[in-house]
N, C-alpha and C positions, 0 to 999 in steps of 0.2 A: 607225752607218750614216746617211748623209745622201743620200737619194735624191730629193729635191725638186729643182725646177729650178734650177739653179746658175748659168745665164747672168744676168747682171745686168738684171733687168727694169727698165724706165723706170717705176717706180711713183709714183704722185702721186694723192692722193684727188681723183678728177675726176668731174664731174658734168654731165649734160645741161642745156640750157636749153630753155624753151618760149617761142615767139612767140605771144602773145595779144593780143586787143583790149586796149587800155591803160586804157579807161574803168573807173573804179571800183577800180583797182589802186593799191596803196600803193608808196611808194618803197622800203620796205624798210629805210631807214636810220633807226637809233635814235640820237638825239643824245646820250643817256646813255652810249653806247659811245665817243663822242669825248672829246678833251681839247682844247678850243679855245682854252686858254691857251698852247698850243704852235703856232707858226707851221707851216703845211704844208711849207714849204721847209727847216724846221730838221730835223725828223725827222717825215715823213709817217706812220711807224709809231705813234709816240706820239700824233700828232694824231688819226689814225683809230681807234686801239685804245686810248688811255690810260685812257679811262672803263671799257671792259670789263676791262682789267687791274686797274684798282683794285678794281672790284666783284667779281673773281674770284681772290682770294687763293690761292696754290698750296696745294692740299689736301696733307696730310702723307703720303698714299699715292702721291703722284705726283712724279716728278722733271721732268715738264713737263706742264702742263694748258693746253689750248687749245680752240679750237672743235671740232677733231677729236675730242678726248677727250670734249667734250660729247656728240657724236653717237655715240661708242663707248658711252658710259655708257647712252644711251637704247636703243641696240642690245642691250647686255647685259641690260637689264631686260626687254625683249621676249623675248629667248632664255631668260632666267631663268624667266619666266612659262610658256613653252611646255614647258621642261625639267622643271620641278617639277610641272607637271600630269602628265606622263608618269611621273615618279618616284612619284607616289602612286597610279598606276593599277596594274591587273592585266592583262598582256599575254602572249600565248603566247610560249613559249620560243623564241629564235631571230629573233623580230621586230625590226624597226628600233626600234620602240617600247620594246620590253623592254630592248634594248641601251642606248638612250639613258638611260631613267630608272634602270636598274641601275647603269650607270657613274657617274652623277651622285651617287647614294646612296653608292657605294663611295668617291668622292672626298670626300664630305662626312662620312664616318665617322672622325673624329679619334680616338675611343676606341679603335677597332680599330687604327688606325695607331699610336698612341702604345704600345699593349700589344705590338705586334710589334716596335717599334724597327727596328733594322737587319737583323732575322732574314730578311726578304725577299731580301737579297743575300748572306747569309752563306755559302751554299753555293758561290756563284761567287767569292767572296773566297777561299774555301778551295781552290777549284779552281785559281785563278791562283796561289796560294802553293804549290801541289803541283808546279808546273812545275819540271822538273828540269835541262833543257839547252836551249840556244840553239835547237835544232830544233824545240822545242815552242812557242816564243813566237809565231810567225805563226799556227799552227793555233788557239792560244787567243785571239790577237786577232781571228781570223776568227770564232770562236764568240760572242764578245762583240759584234762588228759586226752579227752576225744579229739580236741581241737589241736593237739600237739605240744600243748603246755605241760612241761613235767610237773610232777608233784613231789611227794616225799619219797617216792621210789619209782622204779622202772618196772615195766613188763617186758617180757619178750617171749616169743614163741619159737623154739628151736628144738633141734635134736636132744632127746632124752640121752645123756652121756653114758648111761647103762643100759639102754634099751634103744641103740642109735637108729633103728629103722622108723621109730616113731617119734612125733614132735611132743613136747611137753610145754605147758605153760609155766613161765619161771618168773619170779620176783627177784629183782636185783636192786641192791642200794643205790640211793641217789640222793637228790635234794641239795646237792651242794653246788653253788654257782661256780666255785673255784675248783671243782671236780676232786682234788685230793686233799685229804685230811690234814696234812701237814701245813697247809696255808692257814688253817685256823689255829694250830696248836704250837707250832714251832716259833721260837722267840729270837732267832737271829735277826739282825738288822734289816737284811734284805726282805725277809718274809714279813717281818713287822710293818715294813714300807707298803708292801703290796697289800697287807690286811687293812691298813689305815686308808690307803687310796681306794679300796674296795668300798669301804664305808661311805667315803665321800662321793664316790660313784653312784651308789644306791640312792643317797639322799638327792643329789643332783637329778637323777631320773625320775623320781617321784615328783620333784618340783617342775619338770619339763612336761609332765603328764597332769598337771593342774593342781597338784597339792600345794597347800601353803607350806612355808619353810618349817614352821614348827611341827606341823603335822608329818611332813617328810622325814623329820629328824626321828620322831617317835617311831615311825614305820621302819627306818633305817635300823634302829636298835632291835626292833623286834626281829627283823629279818637276821641280823648278826647273832641274836641270842639263839634263834631256832637253828640256824646252820651250824653254829659251834656245837650245839647239843649233839646234832646229827654226825658231825665230825668225829666226836669222841669215840663211839663205837664202830665207826666205819673201818672197813678193812683197807689196808694200804694197797698200792699198786703190786708190790711184791707178794702180799697175801693172796691177791686175786689170781695169782698164776698157778695156785694149787687147785687142780680141779675137784679133788676129793673133798677138800675143805670149803668148797663153794657149791656144794650139791646136798640138799636136804630135802628128798622127796616124800611126799605124804598125801594121804587122801584128803579131799575136800573137807570131810568131817574132822579130821586131825587138825587142818588148817583153821577152821572156826573155833576149835577147842584151844589150840595153843596160842592162837594169835587173835583171841576174843575181842580185843581192844579195837579191831578195825571192822568196819562194816563191809565184809567181803561180798556179800550178796548184792549191796547196792553198787559197789565198784564193779563187779562183773556184768551186772545187768546194764548198767549205764554204758559200759565200753563194749557191750555185745558178746561177751564171753558166755556161751551157753553150754550146758551139760559138761561142766568141768568136773572130773572125777579125781584128778590127780593134779599136783603142782609141786614145784620144788622152790624152796626159799634159800636163794643164794647165799645170803649173810644174815642169819637170825639175829644177831645182837642190833644192828641198826633198825630192822624192822620192829623189833620190841621197842626200841626207843621211840619209834613212830607211834606205837600204843600209848606210850607214857606221854608223848607231846600232846596227842589228841585229847587226853584225859586231864592234863595238868595245865598246859599253857592256855592263856585267856584267849577267848574267841577273836578279840580285837588284834591280838599279835598275830593269829594264824590267818586271819583275813589279810593282813599286811603281808604276810609271806606269800599267799596265793596271788595278790596283786602283783608283788614283785616278780614272781615267777612269770607271769603274763607280760609284764613290761620288758623283762629281759629276753624273753623269747621272741617278742614281736618287734623289737627296736631296730633289727637290721632292715625291715620291710615298712618303716614309717618315715617321719621327715629326716632331712639332711642333718637337722640338730640332734635328733636322737640317735641316728647312726653314728654322727662323729662323736658324741659322748660315749657310745658303745665302743667304737674303735679306740679312743683315747685310753680307755681302761684295758680292754683285753688284749689289744695289740701293742700300744705304746708303753703302758706301765707294765704288763705282763712280760712282753716279748721284745720290748725295745724297738719296735718298728716305728720309723719316723713319718711315714706317709702312707694314706690309705691306698688300696688298689683303685685303678680306674673303674668307673662305673660299669663299663661294657664288660669288664672281667667278672665282676660281682654278679652281673645279670646272666652271663654264661654259665657261671657255677650254680646259679639257682636253677636255670632251665635243666641243667645237668642233674640237679638233685631230684627235681620234680618229675622230669620225663627222661631220666637217664637212659633206660634201656631202649626206649622209642628213638631218642637222639642218637644212641649208639648203633642202631640198625641202621640209620642213614649214614652215619660216619663210616661204618666198615664198608658200605656199598661203594663209597668213593675212595676210601684210603686203605683198604686191606683187602687184596684179592682172594677169593675163596681157596686158590691153589695153595697159598701161603699156609692156611690152616693145616691142611694135610701134611705138608712138609714139615710143619713145625712138630707135629705129633711124632713123626718119625725122629726127629732129632731129640726131642726130650728122651726117647728111648735110649739113645747113646749114653746119656748121663746115667740113666737107671742102671745100665750094664756096668758103668764105672763105679758106682755105689756098691752095687752087688759084689764087685771085686774086693772093694775096701772092706765091706763087712765080713767077707769070707776070709780075709788076710788077718783079722784080729785074732791075738793070742789069748787076750784077757776075756774073751767071750766064748762060752761053752757052745759045742755043736749045737745042742738042742735049742738054744737061743738063736744062734745063727739061722737055723733052719726056719724057725718062725719069722725072724726079722726078713728074711729073703722072700718069705711067702707075703709079708706085708708089703714089701717093696713092689713086687710083681703085680700086686693088687691096686697100686695107685691108679686112681681115676684122673686122667689127664684131660684138662680143658685148655683149649688154645683158641685165642682170636675172639671168638664170640659164640653166644649160645645157639644151639640148634633150633630152639623155639623161642619165640619173643613175646614179652608181656603185652597184655591188651589194655590200652589206656582209654578205650571207649567210654568208660564210666566216669571218667575224670572230667569235670567241667572247668573251662578256663574262659573267664568273661571280664569283661571291662568294668568291674567294680573296684574295689581297693585292692592293692599289692597284697595286704595281710589276708583279705578274705580268700584270695586265690591260694595262699599258703595254708589257710585253714582246711580249705576243700582238698587240698593235696594230702594233708596230714589224715584227714577222715578217709579219703580213698585208700590210703596205704593201711590204715587199720582194717578197713572192711576187706581188703586184698589178703591180708596175713590171716585174718579170722577165717575167710573162706577156703584158703589154700593150706592152712597149716593147723589150725586148732582140731585137735582130735583126728589129725589126719597122719598117713605115713609121711617120712621124709622124701622130699623130691630130689634125687641125687643130681638131676638136670639144672636145678636152680643155680645161678650164679650170684656170688655176694660181692662182685665188683661189676661195674658196667664195661663194656667193650673198650671205651675210650680212656679207662683209668690208667694212669702211669704208675702201676704198681702190680703185685702178684701176691699170692698166699697159698699156704698150705692150711687145710681144713682137717683137724683130726677126726671129727665125727663122720666125715664121709670119706676120710683118707683119700683126699684129692689135692692135686696141684693145679693151680689156675694161672695162666699167663694171658692177660688181656691184650687185645690188639694195640692199645695205646702205647704200650711199652716195647713193643716188638719193632722198633726203629732206631735210627740214629739218635743220639751219639752212642747208645750203649750196644747196639749190633751194627757193625760197619762190613758192608758186603765187599768193599773195596780192600779190606784188611785182611792178612793172613790169619791162621788158626792161633798162632801164639797170642795176638791181640784178642780175638774173639772168645777164646777159652778163658783168658784172664778176666774180661768184663762180663761176658754173658755165661759162659760156661761155670763161673763160679757162683753166680747168683741163682742159677737153675740147681746147682748142687745144693746150694744154701737152702732153697725151699724143700728139696727132697730131704736133706738132712734134719729138718724140723720134724718129720715123722719118727725121729730117733733120738731128739734132744730130751732135756729132763723133763719137759711136759708132754710132748708128742709120743714118747716111749711108752707112756701109761696107757696108750690106746691101742687096741688090736687093729687087725686088718678090716674089721667091719665097722670100726668107730666107736667100739664100746670101751669104757674105761674098766681095764681089767689087767691084772698082773700076769703078763705072759713070759716074764723073764725066769730062766732056770735059777735054782737056788745059788747065791753067792754072786751072780752076774750083775744085779742091780747094786749090790754094794760096791763092787769093783767099779761100776760106771759112775757112781756118785762120788767116790773118792777121787777119780780122774777128773770129773767135772769140778770138784771143789778146788782144783788147782787153778782153773780158769776163773772162778768166782773170787777167789782169794787175790789173785792177781789184779783184777779189775778194782776191787775195793781199795786198792793201793794207789790208784791213779787219781792225783788231784786236778780236777777239771777247771777250778777256779780257786783262788786263795781260800783255804778252809773248807772247800766243798769237794768231796770225793765222790767218784763213780759209785754206782750200786750194783755190785757184783751179782747179787741175787736177782734183782729185778731184770738185768739184762742177760742173765746166764743162757736163756734159750737162744737169743739172737747171736750171742758170740759163739756158743757151740756150733750154730749152724754156718756162721762165717768160717769157722775152722774147718768144719766137714766139706763145705763148698770149696774151699781152697784145696784140700787134700784130694777130693774126688776129681775136680776139674784139672789139676795138675797131671794126675796119672792119666786123665783121658786124653790129655795133649800128648804126652808120651806115647800112647797107644796110636794116636792119630799120625804122629810122626814117624812111625814105623812104615806107614804107605806113603806119607807126603813129607819126606824130610825137609826141615827148615835149617837154614844157615844163619850166621852172624849177619845182621843188616842194620843200617843206621847206627853201627857201632855197639849193638846190643845182641847178646845171645837169644834165642828163642824163649829161654827161661826167664832171662831179665825182662824181656818184653812182656811176658805173662804176668809178672808181678808189678811192672808198670802200668799195665793196662788195668789191673785190679784197682791199684791205688787211685787211678784216675777217675774211677767211678764215684769216688768219695770226696773229690776236690769241692771245697765250699768254703764261704766266709759266713760266720755267724756272730750274732751279738751275745754279749754276756748275759743279758737277761734271758735270751732263749736257751742258752746253755743251762741256766738254773731251772727252767721249766721243764726242759727235756730230762735233766737229770733227776728231777723229783718224779717224773710220770711216764717217761718213755722206756719201753722194753728193749729199744735199740740203742746201743752205744753212740756217741758222737762220731760224726765222719772221721776226724782225726784218729780216733782211737779204734775205729774198725780197721785202721791201717797199722798205726804204731802199737796197737794192742794185740792185733791178731798175728802179724807176720813173725814176731819173735817166737812164736810156737811152731813154726813151719820150718823144719829143717832144710828143705830145698831152697828156701829163700836165703839162709846162710851160705850155702853153696854157690847159689847164682850170683851173689855180690861179694863174696869173700869176707863175710862178716866174721869178726873174731871177738875174743874177749877184751880187746882194747875199745870196742865200740859200745856207746852208751846203751844201745838196744840189746845187746847181748845178755842172753839168759842161758846158764848152764843147762846142759841137755836133760839132766836129771830133774830139773825144775819146770820143764815145758810140758804143756798139755800133751797127752798122747791118748787119742781116743780112735779116730778114724784114719 
């Protein structure tokens, strides 16, 4: 069951900046992080980040390691200290402190998990095996979905994108262990290797769960046949970025008529969905394929598939042998990671996932003073003003569209640090049975919570879609909100000791990025109320799309690995937001320097320090396997190309570093993106 918000958030680790008196502040630029043997116009990424990349070799437990991971590691240590303090204490049964401490201890108890092996899922494996006829398949799938085991598709309950004040039950394509259809259908050597490794992985996991080798092979083949069938009609990551194409609202009666091959009454009853009158089928073709699978594929094959989904979902919470097999495929084969994360970090992540907002409440009390929240709200407003100025300055946009755009910008709902009201975890029971049983209860608790607070209910605009300790940020188009959790509002991204040039380059850009998402190729389709509606005056949308196409076509030509090119359509929204963030924050810096002038320092002008600071945010080292995974599925461009792909379209960067047509990164002005 997947009941998290499934509409693509425009997420990006964004941080606020602060305007301070500049006397006594540092530049924030560490020359050791640069590689000045590289010319800025050859690869600004290597010029600005080469020293950092050399001094931070890729750790074996990471497929990518950059400045974001540095901050996450620091956050994890803070959370670990807090959680372990609770895990050693004695707290009353049912208190938040007891639940956090006990769950962590359960997650850390490898001796118990290894002794149990796959026993925690054995009863459910047998229950699936006992299914006799086709009519029993959907009821069994529904029972597994209640426990958090995904079936042929996902459900979500989130804002109706054409009636954003109300929540809507939605069906979203799923059923693929590898998530993206390309892994089942592409035939390049790298993808074929992943596919063959996946088959071996499935077979081994069945064997580790007590099935004989011959039986495991049959079940492996059944899983592969079903997932390949699901992959064929599934929407690609690029197709899923189109809101209109992924919205098909209908009445419950229409659902039963148009998708009669699925027992919706049984599904809804088992899951606890009552009085459903309307629903949206996100991707009709894959759901119709589920109808055909239920009718055509043998019961034995479908039982194997349901068992596989159970094994795959539970493996991280079972014995070391099963966890290691899971890591070997999903991390080593898929992403190139050489070594698993330490057990304590995995345990922290699980506590974070199960009791995230409760843990966040304790986290902000210790690490994020309340006064900072109000200050941050004021700071974000500075960026709103800068973006308003950029919108007003555009000649390609009509006055009518500008007026509505400015109205939408002024209506942004700003969330900073932590929510004003906290989630109640009193109904969640954490006890010392099996690790997996606790995860199941957590999944059932989440399902009940979502049904109680969302099904047939108005949208709660005060809900947070990230916990306070999350190192990230987002823009949500259906609530027209920007959110900056406390976890990211700290060094290395915001440096209180550094001047405006640094902080506008690092923090200002990413705040501007988040705001610009409200006006990128996807966000611009939503009005200030969060409804999917065309509010652009005649001709303006076409002019926007023509300018955005320049960005898409530019990225399509970037070769990220031999024979593998970036996906300009998939990454368009994030690339446009990077472009807007750079433009907005650069002009905001110019405004700030009217009151607090900056001079050349450490050998760099303020404008140069701005761009060096921006580039440093994306310093990383990454494995080839991870490059391939991200290129197939991630709407964000790779770190290097968020620098070397973005800056050639910023005129002020050329001026700051004297870039000419003799430099490799030079793009003629007429060929540059020009939107904000």
